GUDREN-701828 format. One line per 3 residues: number of its first residue (from 1); their letters; for each residue x, y, z of C-alpha. Coordinates in pm, whole numbers. Layout:
NUM	a	X,Y,Z; ...
***
This chain:
1	msd	-1890,1886,7624; -2226,1759,7502; -2407,1461,7655
4	wlq	-2346,1264,7335; -1971,1323,7342; -1960,1237,7711
7	fln	-2137,909,7633; -1889,830,7354; -1590,915,7571
10	rki	-1715,688,7850; -1740,399,7604; -1393,475,7470
13	gta	-1262,472,7826; -1427,134,7880; -1254,0,7569
16	lml	-916,116,7697; -979,-57,8030; -1085,-379,7858
19	dqg	-760,-375,7661; -572,-352,7992; -744,-667,8116
22	ecn	-1003,-513,8345; -1324,-719,8383; -1132,-1005,8218
25	gsc	-1121,-797,7901; -884,-819,7607; -782,-639,7291
28	pda	-1059,-807,7083; -1319,-699,7340; -1197,-341,7307
31	cvl	-1211,-369,6928; -1573,-487,6938; -1675,-185,7143
34	lsa	-1479,68,6938; -1603,-74,6608; -1962,-66,6738
37	lls	-1922,305,6811; -1792,368,6460; -2064,161,6295
40	gia	-2328,342,6498; -2198,686,6403; -2174,588,6036
43	ael	-2532,459,6040; -2652,786,6195; -2488,990,5921
46	wpg	-2577,762,5628; -2890,569,5728; -2994,269,5524
49	egf	-2899,-90,5457; -2661,-274,5228; -2357,-45,5244
52	drr	-2226,-78,5599; -1863,-134,5499; -1861,158,5259
55	rfv	-2002,405,5509; -1775,272,5787; -1466,337,5576
58	elw	-1605,670,5454; -1654,789,5811; -1297,696,5906
61	vrf	-1135,851,5599; -1341,1169,5600; -1361,1255,5969
64	adp	-1057,1108,6150; -791,1362,6246; -526,1365,5968
67	klv	-257,1405,6234; -330,1045,6336; -233,926,5986
70	psl	-553,721,5979; -569,579,5628; -232,446,5519
73	isv	-221,144,5289; -83,-178,5440; 218,-265,5227
76	pll	275,-614,5379; -83,-723,5311; -95,-559,4968
79	rrs	234,-727,4878; 103,-1067,4986; -211,-1023,4775
82	frd	7,-948,4473; 222,-1254,4542; -83,-1478,4580
85	agr	-215,-1344,4249; 116,-1409,4072; 185,-1038,4016
88	lad	555,-1075,4077; 656,-752,3904; 436,-559,4147
91	vta	581,-757,4439; 931,-664,4326; 837,-297,4293
94	lee	707,-289,4650; 1013,-470,4780; 1241,-222,4604
97	arr	1051,65,4765; 1099,-94,5108; 1427,-272,5042
100	emf	1535,-288,5407; 1207,-455,5515; 1142,-734,5265
103	glg	1338,-1003,5089; 1606,-1244,5200; 1700,-1208,5565
106	ngc	1411,-978,5656; 1131,-1232,5694; 1140,-1216,6075
109	lvl	1179,-840,6101; 900,-684,6309; 747,-407,6100
112	vgd	577,-92,6225; 309,78,6020; 450,428,6001
115	rvd	778,288,5864; 654,31,5614; 308,144,5505
118	mte	244,410,5241; -2,675,5142; -201,625,4827
121	ael	6,894,4655; 330,715,4745; 199,385,4612
124	ltv	95,545,4285; 455,654,4231; 573,296,4293
127	lpk	294,131,4090; 171,399,3849; -39,157,3643
130	adr	-227,12,3938; -590,90,4015; -628,303,4327
133	kef	-931,92,4424; -711,-209,4499; -494,11,4720
136	rvy	-795,131,4916; -908,-222,4991; -584,-249,5190
139	syp	-624,84,5371; -639,78,5750; -1015,141,5778
142	slf	-1099,-121,5517; -871,-379,5678; -1003,-302,6025
145	ykh	-1360,-348,5905; -1289,-676,5728; -1039,-851,5952
148	irs	-1129,-710,6294; -1481,-573,6313; -1663,-819,6086
151	nlv	-1471,-1126,6196; -1524,-1055,6564; -1894,-982,6520
154	hey	-1973,-1277,6294; -1711,-1538,6384; -1604,-1444,6740
157	kls	-1240,-1416,6636; -998,-1213,6427; -927,-1319,6072
160	eda	-614,-1515,5982; -456,-1189,5862; -488,-1007,6195
163	ash	-329,-1043,6539; -473,-966,6882; -131,-885,7028
166	fat	170,-682,6926; 533,-789,6896; 708,-454,6928
169	rlq	797,-231,7220; 800,72,6994; 520,325,7015
172	anv	303,240,6716; -36,293,6558; -23,-26,6355
175	syv	235,-302,6365; 283,-650,6223; 327,-986,6391
178	nra	527,-1259,6218; 369,-1603,6210; 514,-1923,6069
181	dpa	343,-2034,5749; 506,-2359,5629; 237,-2413,5364
184	gme	274,-2067,5214; 500,-1937,4940; 715,-1784,5215
187	lsr	809,-1937,5549; 626,-1670,5748; 343,-1425,5702
190	rli	277,-1088,5857; -44,-1026,6050; -173,-675,6112
193	hfh	-232,-544,6463; -417,-221,6540; -299,-66,6866
196	iew	-593,16,7089; -474,354,7214; -446,475,6854
199	lan	-786,327,6767; -935,506,7065; -788,833,6938
202	ivr	-933,763,6593; -1281,714,6740; -1245,1015,6969
205	sia	-1141,1243,6683; -1422,1122,6458; -1678,1174,6734
208	snv	-1553,1526,6796; -1566,1615,6427; -1916,1478,6364
211	apl	-2072,1593,6693; -2237,1905,6542; -2406,1685,6280
214	ien	-2520,1415,6522; -2646,1659,6784; -2856,1840,6522
217	yqt	-2992,1512,6379; -2833,1582,6042; -2764,1312,5788
220	lpq	-2531,1319,5488; -2612,1231,5127; -2456,915,4996
223	ppn	-2154,1012,4782; -2169,931,4409; -1856,723,4464
226	wwv	-1773,588,4806; -1404,630,4886; -1336,258,4928
229	sg	-1489,189,4587; -1233,409,4416
***
Protein backbone atom coordinates (compact mmCIF):
# COMPACT_ATOMS: atom_id res chain seq x y z
CA UNK A 1 0.00 0.00 0.00
CA UNK A 2 1.34 3.43 -0.95
CA UNK A 3 2.22 6.12 1.59
CA UNK A 4 -0.72 8.20 0.34
CA UNK A 5 -3.23 5.39 0.87
CA UNK A 6 -1.77 4.67 4.29
CA UNK A 7 -2.23 8.35 5.19
CA UNK A 8 -5.86 8.28 4.00
CA UNK A 9 -6.60 5.06 5.86
CA UNK A 10 -5.19 6.48 9.10
CA UNK A 11 -7.49 9.49 8.78
CA UNK A 12 -10.45 7.23 8.04
CA UNK A 13 -9.59 5.21 11.14
CA UNK A 14 -9.51 8.42 13.17
CA UNK A 15 -12.97 9.33 11.88
CA UNK A 16 -14.34 5.95 12.95
CA UNK A 17 -12.88 6.42 16.43
CA UNK A 18 -14.34 9.92 16.71
CA UNK A 19 -17.76 8.52 15.85
CA UNK A 20 -17.35 6.05 18.72
CA UNK A 21 -16.76 8.91 21.15
CA UNK A 22 -13.00 8.69 21.49
CA UNK A 23 -11.28 12.02 22.28
CA UNK A 24 -14.77 13.36 23.07
CA UNK A 25 -15.61 12.92 19.39
CA UNK A 26 -18.99 12.57 17.73
CA UNK A 27 -20.62 11.76 14.42
CA UNK A 28 -20.35 15.38 13.16
CA UNK A 29 -16.62 15.39 13.99
CA UNK A 30 -16.19 12.24 11.92
CA UNK A 31 -18.16 13.81 9.07
CA UNK A 32 -15.92 16.89 9.05
CA UNK A 33 -12.82 14.73 8.69
CA UNK A 34 -14.27 12.42 6.04
CA UNK A 35 -15.66 15.32 4.00
CA UNK A 36 -12.28 17.08 4.19
CA UNK A 37 -10.64 14.00 2.71
CA UNK A 38 -13.15 13.93 -0.14
CA UNK A 39 -12.85 17.65 -0.82
CA UNK A 40 -9.07 17.36 -0.85
CA UNK A 41 -9.08 14.46 -3.30
CA UNK A 42 -11.57 16.25 -5.57
CA UNK A 43 -9.42 19.39 -5.57
CA UNK A 44 -6.35 17.34 -6.50
CA UNK A 45 -8.13 15.82 -9.49
CA UNK A 46 -9.94 18.96 -10.66
CA UNK A 47 -7.91 21.94 -9.43
CA UNK A 48 -9.46 25.38 -9.53
CA UNK A 49 -12.02 27.51 -7.76
CA UNK A 50 -15.75 28.08 -7.98
CA UNK A 51 -16.96 24.51 -8.52
CA UNK A 52 -16.25 22.71 -5.26
CA UNK A 53 -19.70 21.15 -4.92
CA UNK A 54 -19.73 19.91 -8.50
CA UNK A 55 -16.34 18.23 -8.28
CA UNK A 56 -17.16 16.77 -4.83
CA UNK A 57 -20.28 15.09 -6.19
CA UNK A 58 -18.47 14.06 -9.38
CA UNK A 59 -15.76 12.34 -7.37
CA UNK A 60 -18.32 10.40 -5.31
CA UNK A 61 -20.46 9.35 -8.28
CA UNK A 62 -17.58 8.42 -10.55
CA UNK A 63 -15.16 6.69 -8.19
CA UNK A 64 -17.11 5.19 -5.27
CA UNK A 65 -17.53 1.41 -5.40
CA UNK A 66 -20.92 0.67 -7.03
CA UNK A 67 -21.38 -2.22 -4.59
CA UNK A 68 -21.83 0.40 -1.86
CA UNK A 69 -24.86 1.81 -3.71
CA UNK A 70 -23.38 5.29 -3.27
CA UNK A 71 -25.67 7.57 -5.23
CA UNK A 72 -29.31 6.74 -4.58
CA UNK A 73 -31.85 9.56 -4.62
CA UNK A 74 -33.45 10.43 -1.27
CA UNK A 75 -37.17 9.85 -1.79
CA UNK A 76 -38.27 11.41 1.55
CA UNK A 77 -36.42 14.67 0.87
CA UNK A 78 -37.41 14.77 -2.80
CA UNK A 79 -41.03 14.16 -1.81
CA UNK A 80 -40.94 16.99 0.71
CA UNK A 81 -39.50 19.38 -1.87
CA UNK A 82 -42.37 18.52 -4.21
CA UNK A 83 -44.90 19.06 -1.43
CA UNK A 84 -43.38 22.42 -0.49
CA UNK A 85 -43.55 23.44 -4.16
CA UNK A 86 -47.21 22.40 -4.45
CA UNK A 87 -46.44 19.58 -6.89
CA UNK A 88 -49.04 17.29 -5.39
CA UNK A 89 -49.33 14.99 -8.40
CA UNK A 90 -45.61 14.20 -8.09
CA UNK A 91 -46.02 13.68 -4.34
CA UNK A 92 -48.82 11.21 -5.00
CA UNK A 93 -46.74 9.35 -7.59
CA UNK A 94 -43.89 8.90 -5.12
CA UNK A 95 -46.26 7.78 -2.38
CA UNK A 96 -47.83 5.22 -4.71
CA UNK A 97 -44.37 3.87 -5.52
CA UNK A 98 -43.62 3.51 -1.80
CA UNK A 99 -47.16 2.91 -0.57
CA UNK A 100 -46.14 1.10 2.62
CA UNK A 101 -43.85 3.96 3.73
CA UNK A 102 -45.83 7.17 3.24
CA UNK A 103 -49.33 8.40 3.84
CA UNK A 104 -51.78 8.02 6.68
CA UNK A 105 -50.43 5.93 9.55
CA UNK A 106 -46.84 5.84 8.31
CA UNK A 107 -45.63 9.25 9.47
CA UNK A 108 -43.67 7.79 12.39
CA UNK A 109 -42.22 4.83 10.50
CA UNK A 110 -38.42 4.79 10.62
CA UNK A 111 -37.19 4.54 7.05
CA UNK A 112 -33.95 2.99 5.83
CA UNK A 113 -32.30 4.20 2.65
CA UNK A 114 -31.97 0.92 0.78
CA UNK A 115 -35.71 0.30 1.23
CA UNK A 116 -37.16 3.73 0.48
CA UNK A 117 -34.67 5.49 -1.78
CA UNK A 118 -34.44 4.94 -5.53
CA UNK A 119 -32.00 4.97 -8.38
CA UNK A 120 -32.36 7.65 -10.99
CA UNK A 121 -33.66 5.06 -13.46
CA UNK A 122 -36.36 3.95 -11.01
CA UNK A 123 -37.46 7.53 -10.43
CA UNK A 124 -37.70 8.18 -14.15
CA UNK A 125 -40.20 5.34 -14.43
CA UNK A 126 -42.27 6.88 -11.60
CA UNK A 127 -41.94 10.48 -12.84
CA UNK A 128 -41.14 10.21 -16.56
CA UNK A 129 -41.66 13.93 -17.23
CA UNK A 130 -39.35 15.12 -14.48
CA UNK A 131 -35.91 16.60 -15.12
CA UNK A 132 -33.12 14.29 -13.98
CA UNK A 133 -31.25 17.35 -12.66
CA UNK A 134 -33.77 17.80 -9.85
CA UNK A 135 -33.32 14.15 -8.91
CA UNK A 136 -29.55 14.54 -8.72
CA UNK A 137 -29.82 17.47 -6.34
CA UNK A 138 -31.31 14.92 -3.91
CA UNK A 139 -28.68 12.25 -4.51
CA UNK A 140 -26.64 11.09 -1.53
CA UNK A 141 -23.42 12.93 -2.49
CA UNK A 142 -25.25 16.17 -3.21
CA UNK A 143 -27.21 15.99 0.05
CA UNK A 144 -24.10 15.11 2.05
CA UNK A 145 -22.26 18.08 0.60
CA UNK A 146 -25.08 20.52 1.25
CA UNK A 147 -26.53 19.40 4.58
CA UNK A 148 -23.50 17.83 6.25
CA UNK A 149 -20.19 19.03 4.84
CA UNK A 150 -21.05 22.66 4.09
CA UNK A 151 -23.21 23.22 7.15
CA UNK A 152 -20.60 21.81 9.51
CA UNK A 153 -17.77 23.78 7.94
CA UNK A 154 -19.60 27.11 7.70
CA UNK A 155 -22.18 26.96 10.50
CA UNK A 156 -20.74 24.43 12.98
CA UNK A 157 -23.88 22.29 12.79
CA UNK A 158 -25.90 20.06 10.50
CA UNK A 159 -28.72 21.56 8.48
CA UNK A 160 -32.33 21.25 9.58
CA UNK A 161 -32.76 18.40 7.09
CA UNK A 162 -30.03 16.19 8.59
CA UNK A 163 -29.59 14.27 11.84
CA UNK A 164 -26.42 13.48 13.77
CA UNK A 165 -27.87 10.26 15.20
CA UNK A 166 -29.79 7.29 13.87
CA UNK A 167 -33.09 5.85 15.04
CA UNK A 168 -32.81 2.30 13.73
CA UNK A 169 -31.03 -0.81 14.93
CA UNK A 170 -30.94 -2.18 11.41
CA UNK A 171 -27.68 -2.25 9.50
CA UNK A 172 -27.97 0.73 7.17
CA UNK A 173 -26.04 3.04 4.88
CA UNK A 174 -28.52 5.87 5.16
CA UNK A 175 -31.57 6.14 7.40
CA UNK A 176 -34.12 8.74 8.41
CA UNK A 177 -35.00 10.24 11.78
CA UNK A 178 -38.54 11.46 12.43
CA UNK A 179 -38.85 14.89 14.01
CA UNK A 180 -42.01 16.68 15.08
CA UNK A 181 -42.86 19.63 12.83
CA UNK A 182 -46.06 21.28 14.13
CA UNK A 183 -45.66 24.25 11.78
CA UNK A 184 -45.25 22.11 8.67
CA UNK A 185 -47.80 20.71 6.26
CA UNK A 186 -47.33 17.36 8.01
CA UNK A 187 -46.95 16.70 11.72
CA UNK A 188 -43.44 15.31 11.33
CA UNK A 189 -40.54 15.54 8.94
CA UNK A 190 -37.81 13.08 8.06
CA UNK A 191 -34.17 14.01 8.52
CA UNK A 192 -31.41 12.17 6.69
CA UNK A 193 -28.60 10.43 8.57
CA UNK A 194 -25.46 9.09 6.89
CA UNK A 195 -24.01 6.15 8.81
CA UNK A 196 -20.31 6.68 9.45
CA UNK A 197 -19.13 3.14 8.73
CA UNK A 198 -20.69 3.35 5.27
CA UNK A 199 -19.23 6.83 4.70
CA UNK A 200 -15.82 5.50 5.68
CA UNK A 201 -16.19 2.72 3.11
CA UNK A 202 -17.19 5.30 0.49
CA UNK A 203 -14.05 7.34 1.17
CA UNK A 204 -11.87 4.24 1.31
CA UNK A 205 -13.16 2.96 -2.04
CA UNK A 206 -12.74 6.35 -3.71
CA UNK A 207 -9.18 6.66 -2.40
CA UNK A 208 -8.31 3.20 -3.68
CA UNK A 209 -9.74 3.92 -7.13
CA UNK A 210 -8.04 7.30 -7.59
CA UNK A 211 -4.69 6.36 -6.01
CA UNK A 212 -2.93 5.74 -9.36
CA UNK A 213 -3.95 9.23 -10.51
CA UNK A 214 -2.99 11.01 -7.29
CA UNK A 215 0.33 9.22 -6.93
CA UNK A 216 1.30 10.17 -10.49
CA UNK A 217 0.19 13.80 -10.01
CA UNK A 218 -2.43 13.46 -12.71
CA UNK A 219 -5.41 15.76 -12.99
CA UNK A 220 -8.66 15.26 -14.88
CA UNK A 221 -10.29 17.62 -17.39
CA UNK A 222 -13.46 19.28 -16.25
CA UNK A 223 -16.41 17.43 -17.83
CA UNK A 224 -18.57 19.36 -20.32
CA UNK A 225 -21.50 18.64 -18.01
CA UNK A 226 -20.92 17.90 -14.36
CA UNK A 227 -23.07 15.00 -13.17
CA UNK A 228 -24.93 17.03 -10.54
CA UNK A 229 -25.85 19.64 -13.15
CA UNK A 230 -27.71 17.07 -15.21
